[in-house]
Every structure is written in C-alpha cells, then in structure tokens.
MDAnalysis code that builds the backbone (N, CA, C; Angstrom):
import MDAnalysis as mda
import numpy as np

u = mda.Universe.empty(585, n_residues=195, atom_resindex=np.repeat(np.arange(195), 3), trajectory=True)
u.add_TopologyAttr("name", ["N", "CA", "C"] * 195)
u.add_TopologyAttr("resid", np.arange(1, 196))
u.add_TopologyAttr("resname", ["MET", "LYS", "GLY", "GLU", "GLU", "LEU", "THR", "THR", "GLU", "MET", "LEU", "ARG", "TYR", "ALA", "TYR", "SER", "ARG", "GLY", "TRP", "PHE", "PRO", "MET", "THR", "MET", "GLU", "LYS", "GLY", "ASP", "VAL", "HIS", "TRP", "PHE", "GLN", "PRO", "TYR", "ARG", "ARG", "ALA", "LEU", "PHE", "GLN", "MET", "SER", "GLY", "ILE", "HIS", "VAL", "SER", "ARG", "SER", "LEU", "HIS", "ARG", "VAL", "ILE", "LYS", "SER", "GLY", "GLU", "PHE", "GLU", "ILE", "ARG", "PHE", "ASP", "THR", "SER", "PHE", "HIS", "GLU", "VAL", "ILE", "SER", "ALA", "CYS", "PHE", "ARG", "PRO", "ASP", "ASP", "ASN", "TRP", "LEU", "SER", "GLU", "HIS", "PHE", "VAL", "ARG", "VAL", "TYR", "THR", "GLU", "ALA", "PHE", "GLU", "GLU", "GLY", "TRP", "ALA", "HIS", "CYS", "SER", "GLU", "CYS", "TRP", "LYS", "ASP", "GLY", "VAL", "LEU", "VAL", "GLY", "GLY", "THR", "TYR", "GLY", "LEU", "ALA", "LEU", "GLY", "CYS", "CYS", "PHE", "THR", "ALA", "GLU", "SER", "MET", "PHE", "HIS", "ARG", "VAL", "THR", "ASN", "ALA", "SER", "LYS", "VAL", "ALA", "LEU", "TRP", "ALA", "MET", "VAL", "GLU", "LYS", "CYS", "ARG", "ASN", "LEU", "SER", "PHE", "GLU", "ILE", "PHE", "ASP", "ALA", "GLN", "ILE", "MET", "ASN", "PRO", "HIS", "LEU", "LYS", "SER", "LEU", "GLY", "ALA", "TYR", "GLU", "VAL", "PRO", "HIS", "GLU", "ASP", "TYR", "MET", "LEU", "ARG", "LEU", "ASP", "ARG", "ALA", "LEU", "ARG", "ARG", "GLY", "ASN", "VAL", "TRP", "ASP", "GLY", "PHE"])
u.atoms.positions = np.array([
    [0.839, -1.180, 0.000],
    [0.000, 0.000, 0.000],
    [0.880, 1.239, 0.000],
    [0.357, 2.355, -0.466],
    [1.076, 3.621, -0.470],
    [0.944, 4.288, 0.894],
    [1.966, 5.067, 1.268],
    [1.976, 5.716, 2.566],
    [0.799, 6.629, 2.801],
    [0.362, 7.325, 1.751],
    [-0.746, 8.258, 1.919],
    [-2.066, 7.564, 2.230],
    [-2.119, 6.253, 2.030],
    [-3.336, 5.499, 2.328],
    [-3.428, 5.072, 3.791],
    [-2.354, 5.260, 4.542],
    [-2.318, 4.858, 5.947],
    [-3.251, 5.737, 6.777],
    [-4.046, 5.117, 7.652],
    [-4.979, 5.855, 8.501],
    [-4.854, 5.367, 9.944],
    [-5.414, 6.149, 10.867],
    [-5.391, 5.722, 12.265],
    [-6.265, 4.487, 12.469],
    [-7.321, 4.346, 11.687],
    [-8.154, 3.148, 11.791],
    [-7.349, 1.901, 11.428],
    [-6.543, 2.011, 10.368],
    [-5.679, 0.891, 9.983],
    [-4.677, 0.576, 11.087],
    [-4.093, 1.638, 11.666],
    [-3.129, 1.430, 12.750],
    [-3.760, 0.668, 13.904],
    [-4.924, 1.132, 14.342],
    [-5.573, 0.512, 15.496],
    [-5.900, -0.954, 15.204],
    [-6.427, -1.225, 14.030],
    [-6.777, -2.597, 13.657],
    [-5.528, -3.477, 13.615],
    [-4.466, -2.986, 12.945],
    [-3.259, -3.795, 12.770],
    [-2.560, -4.053, 14.097],
    [-2.372, -3.011, 14.898],
    [-1.659, -3.192, 16.168],
    [-2.415, -4.116, 17.107],
    [-3.749, -4.076, 17.048],
    [-4.532, -4.954, 17.920],
    [-4.405, -6.418, 17.507],
    [-3.838, -6.662, 16.326],
    [-3.622, -8.018, 15.842],
    [-2.145, -8.367, 15.698],
    [-1.302, -7.545, 16.317],
    [0.119, -7.859, 16.379],
    [0.959, -7.409, 15.199],
    [0.388, -6.594, 14.305],
    [1.121, -6.102, 13.142],
    [1.571, -4.663, 13.377],
    [2.652, -4.260, 12.698],
    [3.053, -2.851, 12.689],
    [3.627, -2.515, 11.313],
    [3.526, -1.246, 10.888],
    [3.954, -0.861, 9.540],
    [5.365, -0.273, 9.514],
    [5.995, -0.388, 8.358],
    [7.261, 0.291, 8.094],
    [7.246, 0.733, 6.633],
    [7.856, 1.884, 6.381],
    [7.969, 2.367, 5.015],
    [9.210, 1.778, 4.363],
    [9.064, 1.271, 3.170],
    [10.183, 0.712, 2.420],
    [10.837, 1.804, 1.561],
    [11.916, 1.439, 0.869],
    [12.705, 2.410, 0.115],
    [11.877, 3.194, -0.899],
    [10.950, 2.540, -1.566],
    [10.180, 3.203, -2.621],
    [8.946, 3.923, -2.089],
    [8.788, 3.974, -0.768],
    [7.665, 4.688, -0.184],
    [6.455, 3.832, 0.106],
    [6.520, 2.546, -0.270],
    [5.406, 1.645, 0.032],
    [5.438, 1.258, 1.510],
    [4.254, 1.033, 2.077],
    [4.141, 0.601, 3.463],
    [3.984, -0.915, 3.488],
    [4.845, -1.579, 4.252],
    [4.738, -3.019, 4.465],
    [4.394, -3.260, 5.925],
    [3.682, -4.358, 6.175],
    [3.253, -4.698, 7.528],
    [4.059, -5.886, 8.040],
    [4.429, -5.834, 9.310],
    [5.298, -6.859, 9.895],
    [4.679, -7.448, 11.157],
    [4.899, -8.738, 11.323],
    [4.460, -9.456, 12.514],
    [5.570, -10.463, 12.832],
    [6.606, -10.029, 13.570],
    [7.775, -10.888, 13.779],
    [7.450, -12.144, 14.567],
    [8.189, -13.205, 14.258],
    [7.974, -14.467, 14.963],
    [8.360, -14.339, 16.426],
    [9.384, -13.535, 16.708],
    [9.788, -13.283, 18.093],
    [9.667, -11.785, 18.370],
    [9.016, -11.447, 19.462],
    [8.720, -10.051, 19.795],
    [9.610, -9.571, 20.934],
    [10.171, -8.386, 20.777],
    [11.006, -7.799, 21.819],
    [10.137, -7.014, 22.800],
    [10.275, -7.314, 24.080],
    [9.513, -6.645, 25.135],
    [10.459, -6.162, 26.221],
    [9.985, -5.205, 27.019],
    [10.667, -4.823, 28.248],
    [9.825, -5.263, 29.432],
    [10.498, -5.685, 30.490],
    [9.787, -5.981, 31.728],
    [9.125, -4.705, 32.233],
    [7.923, -4.826, 32.789],
    [7.248, -3.652, 33.325],
    [7.940, -3.130, 34.588],
    [8.860, -3.904, 35.138],
    [9.622, -3.435, 36.299],
    [10.660, -2.393, 35.905],
    [10.924, -2.238, 34.594],
    [11.825, -1.189, 34.137],
    [12.943, -1.698, 33.255],
    [13.613, -0.757, 32.589],
    [14.750, -1.111, 31.749],
    [15.969, -1.359, 32.640],
    [17.005, -1.961, 32.051],
    [18.262, -2.131, 32.778],
    [18.942, -0.771, 32.879],
    [19.173, -0.315, 34.104],
    [19.801, 0.983, 34.337],
    [21.213, 0.752, 34.862],
    [22.196, 1.098, 34.050],
    [23.589, 0.970, 34.473],
    [23.894, 2.017, 35.551],
    [25.040, 1.874, 36.203],
    [25.419, 2.845, 37.239],
    [25.526, 4.248, 36.666],
    [26.130, 4.335, 35.468],
    [26.296, 5.659, 34.861],
    [24.953, 6.266, 34.473],
    [24.044, 5.449, 33.936],
    [22.718, 5.960, 33.588],
    [21.949, 6.339, 34.845],
    [22.101, 5.565, 35.907],
    [21.450, 5.886, 37.183],
    [21.911, 7.259, 37.673],
    [23.193, 7.534, 37.536],
    [23.710, 8.840, 37.954],
    [23.106, 9.963, 37.129],
    [22.977, 9.725, 35.820],
    [22.380, 10.753, 34.947],
    [20.932, 11.020, 35.347],
    [20.167, 9.952, 35.591],
    [18.761, 10.105, 35.978],
    [18.647, 10.874, 37.290],
    [19.463, 10.485, 38.266],
    [19.400, 11.117, 39.583],
    [19.919, 12.551, 39.570],
    [20.783, 12.872, 38.613],
    [21.391, 14.206, 38.576],
    [20.394, 15.300, 38.201],
    [19.302, 14.904, 37.549],
    [18.349, 15.906, 37.085],
    [18.846, 16.695, 35.889],
    [19.817, 16.124, 35.159],
    [20.357, 16.795, 33.977],
    [19.254, 17.095, 32.963],
    [18.292, 16.182, 32.864],
    [17.199, 16.356, 31.907],
    [15.887, 16.623, 32.618],
    [15.115, 17.520, 32.054],
    [13.727, 17.703, 32.485],
    [12.878, 16.749, 31.654],
    [12.099, 15.920, 32.308],
    [11.280, 14.935, 31.602],
    [9.855, 15.451, 31.486],
    [9.333, 15.428, 30.278],
    [7.945, 15.827, 30.017],
    [7.273, 14.723, 29.206],
    [5.957, 14.732, 29.240],
    [5.160, 13.806, 28.440],
    [4.163, 14.580, 27.593],
    [4.120, 14.225, 26.310],
    [3.054, 14.687, 25.409],
    [2.978, 16.205, 25.221],
    [4.116, 16.902, 25.327],
    [4.073, 18.344, 25.073],
    [4.575, 18.698, 23.675],
    [5.304, 17.774, 23.031],
    [5.902, 18.074, 21.719],
    [5.931, 16.826, 20.843],
    [4.772, 16.189, 20.698],
    [4.729, 14.910, 19.982],
    [5.261, 15.038, 18.561],
    [4.792, 16.018, 17.826],
    [5.210, 16.166, 16.426],
    [6.716, 16.361, 16.323],
    [7.297, 17.123, 17.237],
    [8.738, 17.350, 17.221],
    [9.502, 16.064, 17.525],
    [8.978, 15.251, 18.459],
    [9.652, 13.996, 18.800],
    [9.652, 13.035, 17.615],
    [8.493, 12.801, 17.023],
    [8.455, 11.847, 15.908],
    [9.268, 12.362, 14.726],
    [9.237, 13.657, 14.478],
    [10.019, 14.209, 13.367],
    [11.513, 14.051, 13.611],
    [11.933, 14.152, 14.865],
    [13.354, 14.023, 15.202],
    [13.844, 12.582, 15.071],
    [12.928, 11.624, 14.976],
    [13.317, 10.218, 14.848],
    [13.729, 9.844, 13.426],
    [13.562, 10.765, 12.459],
    [14.039, 10.504, 11.108],
    [15.545, 10.298, 11.119],
    [16.022, 9.301, 10.368],
    [17.453, 9.060, 10.230],
    [17.887, 9.453, 8.816],
    [19.163, 9.791, 8.648],
    [19.630, 10.191, 7.308],
    [19.461, 9.094, 6.273],
    [19.633, 7.824, 6.685],
    [19.445, 6.712, 5.746],
    [18.862, 5.517, 6.499],
    [18.503, 4.481, 5.766],
    [17.890, 3.281, 6.350],
    [16.715, 3.671, 7.245],
    [15.842, 4.500, 6.698],
    [14.766, 5.106, 7.479],
    [13.445, 4.409, 7.197],
    [12.711, 4.026, 8.237],
    [11.415, 3.380, 8.032],
    [10.263, 4.374, 8.187],
    [10.592, 5.587, 8.634],
    [9.575, 6.629, 8.769],
    [9.378, 7.361, 7.443],
    [8.265, 8.084, 7.348],
    [7.989, 8.927, 6.193],
    [7.092, 10.069, 6.659],
    [6.906, 11.039, 5.811],
    [6.018, 12.157, 6.159],
    [4.593, 11.658, 6.418],
    [4.183, 10.612, 5.712],
    [2.849, 10.049, 5.932],
    [2.749, 9.420, 7.320],
    [3.833, 8.788, 7.773],
    [3.843, 8.231, 9.120],
    [3.703, 9.345, 10.154],
    [4.450, 10.418, 9.965],
    [4.357, 11.545, 10.894],
    [2.919, 12.045, 10.968],
    [2.279, 12.150, 9.821],
    [0.895, 12.631, 9.790],
    [-0.050, 11.706, 10.541],
    [0.006, 10.409, 10.251],
    [-0.986, 9.503, 10.831],
    [-0.731, 9.253, 12.314],
    [0.534, 9.175, 12.736],
    [0.807, 8.986, 14.166],
    [0.479, 10.256, 14.942],
    [0.663, 11.410, 14.318],
    [0.250, 12.661, 14.966],
    [-1.270, 12.704, 15.101],
    [-1.988, 12.184, 14.116],
    [-3.445, 12.090, 14.239],
    [-3.826, 11.163, 15.387],
    [-3.097, 10.053, 15.551],
    [-3.354, 9.153, 16.685],
    [-3.102, 9.872, 18.009],
    [-2.085, 10.727, 18.039],
    [-1.818, 11.530, 19.227],
    [-2.996, 12.476, 19.507],
    [-3.492, 13.109, 18.465],
    [-4.630, 14.019, 18.626],
    [-5.886, 13.276, 19.062],
    [-5.988, 11.998, 18.685],
    [-7.109, 11.164, 19.118],
    [-6.925, 10.643, 20.542],
    [-5.718, 10.772, 21.093],
    [-5.479, 10.430, 22.488],
    [-4.855, 9.078, 22.760],
    [-4.326, 8.396, 21.743],
    [-3.755, 7.074, 22.000],
    [-2.321, 6.901, 21.490],
    [-1.700, 7.968, 21.043],
    [-0.258, 7.999, 20.809],
    [0.343, 8.944, 21.845],
    [1.522, 8.601, 22.339],
    [2.135, 9.376, 23.419],
    [3.638, 9.456, 23.223],
    [4.250, 10.424, 23.884],
    [5.704, 10.546, 23.827],
    [6.258, 10.957, 25.183],
    [7.498, 10.572, 25.413],
    [8.266, 11.093, 26.543],
    [9.382, 11.946, 25.960],
    [9.718, 12.995, 26.670],
    [10.656, 13.985, 26.143],
    [11.725, 14.311, 27.182],
    [12.949, 14.482, 26.728],
    [14.028, 14.985, 27.577],
    [14.405, 16.385, 27.089],
    [14.361, 17.310, 28.002],
    [14.694, 18.705, 27.709],
    [15.927, 19.096, 28.507],
    [16.761, 19.913, 27.896],
    [17.944, 20.432, 28.576],
    [18.100, 21.900, 28.230],
    [18.114, 22.735, 29.249],
    [18.226, 24.191, 29.042],
    [17.167, 24.695, 28.071],
    [15.946, 24.143, 28.188],
    [14.841, 24.602, 27.359],
    [14.818, 24.072, 25.947],
    [15.700, 23.112, 25.644],
    [15.783, 22.552, 24.291],
    [15.453, 21.059, 24.347],
    [14.633, 20.600, 23.404],
    [14.310, 19.175, 23.294],
    [15.538, 18.435, 22.777],
    [16.067, 17.500, 23.587],
    [17.310, 16.822, 23.214],
    [17.162, 15.304, 23.094],
    [15.991, 14.774, 23.401],
    [15.777, 13.337, 23.271],
    [14.321, 12.992, 23.505],
    [13.917, 11.827, 23.016],
    [12.541, 11.416, 23.233],
    [12.242, 10.067, 22.609],
    [11.091, 9.558, 22.960],
    [10.577, 8.334, 22.364],
    [9.072, 8.470, 22.228],
    [8.483, 7.746, 21.300],
    [7.030, 7.811, 21.114],
    [6.489, 6.432, 20.793],
    [5.177, 6.283, 20.943],
    [4.539, 5.022, 20.617],
    [3.042, 5.107, 20.792],
    [2.394, 3.946, 20.742],
    [0.937, 3.852, 20.797],
    [0.495, 3.107, 22.043],
    [-0.591, 3.579, 22.642],
    [-1.185, 2.910, 23.806],
    [-2.534, 2.338, 23.395],
    [-2.631, 1.017, 23.429],
    [-3.897, 0.335, 23.155],
    [-4.210, -0.526, 24.361],
    [-5.317, -0.250, 25.020],
    [-5.608, -0.947, 26.255],
    [-4.467, -0.701, 27.226],
    [-3.916, -1.753, 27.794],
    [-2.754, -1.582, 28.676],
    [-1.507, -2.182, 28.034],
    [-1.405, -1.994, 26.709],
    [-0.201, -2.328, 25.952],
    [0.362, -1.039, 25.372],
    [1.646, -0.796, 25.615],
    [2.315, 0.339, 24.973],
    [3.308, -0.211, 23.971],
    [3.193, 0.239, 22.721],
    [4.099, -0.185, 21.666],
    [5.028, 0.969, 21.323],
    [6.276, 0.875, 21.755],
    [7.262, 1.912, 21.469],
    [7.699, 1.814, 20.010],
    [7.767, 2.953, 19.345],
    [8.062, 2.975, 17.918],
    [9.499, 3.360, 17.597],
    [9.969, 4.450, 18.147],
    [11.311, 4.915, 17.835],
    [11.740, 5.905, 18.903],
    [13.040, 6.241, 18.904],
    [13.547, 7.225, 19.841],
    [14.720, 7.961, 19.207],
    [15.085, 9.096, 19.789],
    [16.192, 9.878, 19.254],
    [16.919, 10.559, 20.402],
    [18.143, 11.001, 20.129],
    [18.875, 11.810, 21.099],
    [19.769, 12.800, 20.366],
    [19.919, 13.952, 20.961],
    [20.875, 14.961, 20.488],
    [21.950, 15.207, 21.532],
    [21.750, 14.633, 22.715],
    [22.704, 14.699, 23.812],
    [22.858, 13.281, 24.347],
    [24.072, 12.903, 24.706],
    [24.341, 11.557, 25.211],
    [23.381, 11.185, 26.339],
    [22.833, 9.991, 26.252],
    [21.922, 9.385, 27.247],
    [20.486, 9.905, 27.199],
    [20.191, 10.910, 26.388],
    [18.840, 11.478, 26.397],
    [17.784, 10.475, 25.941],
    [18.089, 9.657, 24.928],
    [17.091, 8.679, 24.469],
    [16.900, 7.586, 25.510],
    [17.975, 7.193, 26.191],
    [17.859, 6.171, 27.240],
    [17.002, 6.673, 28.394],
    [17.215, 7.923, 28.777],
    [16.419, 8.493, 29.870],
    [14.957, 8.609, 29.444],
    [14.711, 8.979, 28.185],
    [13.334, 9.076, 27.690],
    [12.659, 7.704, 27.710],
    [13.388, 6.661, 27.298],
    [12.830, 5.311, 27.330],
    [12.569, 4.882, 28.767],
    [13.533, 5.119, 29.648],
    [13.347, 4.808, 31.076],
    [12.085, 5.485, 31.608],
    [11.916, 6.758, 31.273],
    [10.766, 7.517, 31.760],
    [9.457, 6.948, 31.219],
    [9.459, 6.516, 29.967],
    [8.234, 5.974, 29.376],
    [7.855, 4.645, 30.022],
    [8.835, 3.791, 30.256],
    [8.535, 2.520, 30.919],
    [8.022, 2.774, 32.338],
    [8.633, 3.710, 33.047],
    [8.179, 4.056, 34.399],
    [6.748, 4.575, 34.380],
    [6.443, 5.432, 33.412],
    [5.086, 5.974, 33.279],
    [4.086, 4.844, 33.056],
    [4.409, 3.938, 32.138],
    [3.506, 2.831, 31.834],
    [3.351, 1.894, 33.034],
    [4.431, 1.648, 33.748],
    [4.350, 0.800, 34.944],
    [3.435, 1.439, 35.989],
    [3.596, 2.743, 36.202],
    [2.769, 3.443, 37.183],
    [1.292, 3.463, 36.800],
    [1.021, 3.333, 35.490],
    [-0.362, 3.292, 35.013],
    [-0.894, 1.861, 34.900],
    [-0.114, 0.904, 35.382],
    [-0.503, -0.516, 35.402],
    [-0.625, -1.125, 34.009],
    [0.195, -0.662, 33.080],
    [0.265, -1.334, 31.788],
    [0.796, -2.745, 31.990],
    [0.433, -3.646, 31.101],
    [0.865, -5.039, 31.194],
    [1.935, -5.396, 30.176],
    [2.030, -4.633, 29.085],
    [3.015, -4.912, 28.031],
    [3.721, -3.618, 27.651],
    [5.046, -3.696, 27.522],
    [5.826, -2.628, 26.893],
    [6.557, -3.270, 25.725],
    [6.043, -3.032, 24.534],
    [6.473, -3.695, 23.308],
    [7.551, -2.866, 22.615],
    [8.692, -3.500, 22.348],
    [9.764, -2.831, 21.604],
    [9.901, -3.412, 20.192],
    [9.025, -4.312, 19.829],
    [8.879, -4.872, 18.492],
    [9.998, -5.812, 18.067],
    [11.128, -5.288, 17.585],
    [12.188, -6.137, 17.026],
    [13.473, -5.948, 17.822],
    [14.048, -7.041, 18.282],
    [15.258, -6.988, 19.091],
    [16.442, -6.468, 18.288],
    [17.275, -5.670, 18.944],
    [18.569, -5.274, 18.407],
    [19.542, -5.178, 19.583],
    [20.840, -5.073, 19.330],
    [21.808, -5.065, 20.435],
    [21.581, -3.939, 21.443],
    [21.155, -2.781, 20.967],
    [20.910, -1.656, 21.878],
    [19.772, -1.972, 22.842],
    [18.665, -2.483, 22.314],
    [17.535, -2.834, 23.173],
    [17.922, -3.939, 24.151],
    [18.684, -4.915, 23.662],
    [19.109, -6.012, 24.534],
    [19.957, -5.498, 25.686],
    [20.825, -4.524, 25.408],
    [21.678, -3.969, 26.460],
    [20.863, -3.230, 27.515],
    [19.669, -2.804, 27.147],
    [18.793, -2.090, 28.080],
    [17.813, -3.031, 28.782],
    [17.937, -4.337, 28.513],
    [17.135, -5.313, 29.233],
    [15.966, -5.896, 28.475],
    [15.849, -5.609, 27.181],
    [14.760, -6.193, 26.403],
    [14.966, -7.707, 26.281],
    [13.867, -8.425, 26.162],
    [13.901, -9.874, 25.987],
    [12.868, -10.248, 24.930],
    [12.947, -11.469, 24.428],
    [12.049, -11.887, 23.352],
    [11.070, -12.949, 23.816],
    [9.872, -12.891, 23.241],
    [8.884, -13.943, 23.445],
    [8.388, -14.394, 22.077],
    [7.957, -15.658, 21.946],
    [7.396, -16.115, 20.667],
    [6.112, -15.359, 20.325],
    [5.813, -15.305, 19.050],
    [4.619, -14.604, 18.571],
    [3.353, -15.078, 19.287],
    [3.220, -16.373, 19.460],
    [1.999, -16.905, 20.084],
    [1.838, -16.387, 21.509],
    [2.936, -16.337, 22.245],
    [2.930, -15.818, 23.615],
    [2.556, -14.338, 23.621],
    [3.158, -13.589, 22.696],
    [2.843, -12.164, 22.599],
    [1.358, -11.946, 22.340],
    [0.775, -12.728, 21.444],
    [-0.630, -12.540, 21.097],
    [-1.543, -12.852, 22.277],
    [-1.198, -13.841, 23.084],
    [-1.989, -14.133, 24.289],
    [-1.939, -12.962, 25.258],
    [-0.744, -12.406, 25.449],
    [-0.596, -11.246, 26.328],
    [-1.345, -10.038, 25.778],
    [-1.241, -9.838, 24.466],
    [-1.907, -8.700, 23.837],
    [-3.421, -8.802, 23.979],
    [-3.959, -9.983, 23.781],
    [-5.404, -10.185, 23.917],
    [-5.880, -9.784, 25.313],
    [-5.127, -10.160, 26.342],
    [-5.471, -9.770, 27.721],
    [-5.377, -8.255, 27.897],
    [-4.302, -7.683, 27.365],
    [-4.058, -6.252, 27.551],
    [-5.113, -5.393, 26.881],
    [-5.645, -5.861, 25.761],
    [-6.621, -5.076, 25.012],
    [-8.014, -5.111, 25.633],
    [-8.232, -6.012, 26.577],
    [-9.545, -6.094, 27.206],
    [-9.808, -4.915, 28.138],
    [-8.756, -4.192, 28.483],
    [-8.891, -2.994, 29.287],
    [-8.904, -1.778, 28.380],
    [-9.514, -0.706, 28.850],
    [-9.539, 0.520, 28.065],
    [-8.157, 1.157, 28.018],
    [-8.068, 2.310, 27.391],
    [-6.814, 3.039, 27.321],
    [-6.507, 3.599, 28.701],
    [-5.702, 2.861, 29.437],
    [-5.478, 3.240, 30.824],
    [-4.629, 4.494, 30.968],
    [-3.956, 4.946, 29.898],
    [-3.184, 6.186, 29.961],
    [-4.106, 7.343, 30.323],
    [-5.251, 7.378, 29.677],
    [-6.177, 8.491, 29.902],
    [-7.317, 8.129, 30.845],
    [-7.260, 6.938, 31.416],
    [-8.254, 6.575, 32.414],
    [-9.603, 6.163, 31.869],
    [-9.616, 5.698, 30.608],
    [-10.899, 5.198, 30.071],
    [-10.679, 3.943, 29.250],
])
C-alpha cells in the first residue's frame, strides 16, 4: 500500500492483531508481525550505574506529550529510514485522538531526546527514539517505561530486538505468547487516559 493510504483506523486494527507498519525504500508501506517479539519488563529497563547517575542528577527535564510532532520528526534518520512524512501525519493524528504518546528529555529549554509510541488498552508499543545529547534517548525510554508501569500497563512492546535494546534489558517472546498477552491487555480501556 502507499503511505498516503495509511490511517489511524488501519493502525488501530493492525496493532490490535500484532502487526506494525514500516515504510520501504520506494515509499510503500509493508506490515510486519515478527515471529519473536522484543519486550521490556514492566519493572523497568536495565539501568547501568552511569545511567542511574544521569537520571538522579536531574540533567534532563522529563515531560510527556508536550511536543509529539517534534519527537516523531526528530526520529528521522539520514538513511535506512522506516519513517515517512505520511507516518508523521498519521501517528500525529493518533496523538490528537489520544492514544499515541511521547516522553521527552529537555535540557536548558531545548528538546534533546525522546521516544514515542501507541497505547492500546494496557499495551504500549514503542516505535522509535532519538537523542541529540548523550543518554537522552535512554532516559526518555526509562521515563516511558516508568510511566507505563505506574499506570498498570501489562506490556511494553519494543517490536524487534537489536543489540541496543538487549543492552537495556529487552527480551524476546514467541509470537503466540505475545498474542496471548496482547489479547489480555486489550480487554482494558486506554489506561493512559483513564478510560
């Protein structure tokens, strides 16, 4: 499908069935449902001693949902990019509908890191993150997992494992296991907003 055809209705339907989209080189949107799903424990990410010091130092001001469009736009990479302008549009629409969220790290009044994703029931699916200052994306991810834990989310989905996620404590479960967990999580309303 073409990127401009992507809608929030499609997103909600696909994510509730374990699929997520990515833009390919030619601008087409492909849907993925990996056999093994990367998750974070709801108890939190792995925090190294150095990261713990950064968090405790208060170097970053942490905010939620104040600059969603800026966060997702900052996640664009120079190459090997799965985002597109159409993705920015549709995920921003999901934010306006109340089920996409972001965590932000600010330093001296400047946005320097963040992560964003979708909240369906009590499942949060993290999509991407960025940093302009060392450790800012890690702190943003830490903050998002903490927020979801405090709201009694049951799943924090990181989608596809990579070495960076693994170093932060992500682990994998088989697709069948993920779908059982997702089915339970979706039976609750969007607990982020209390409905």
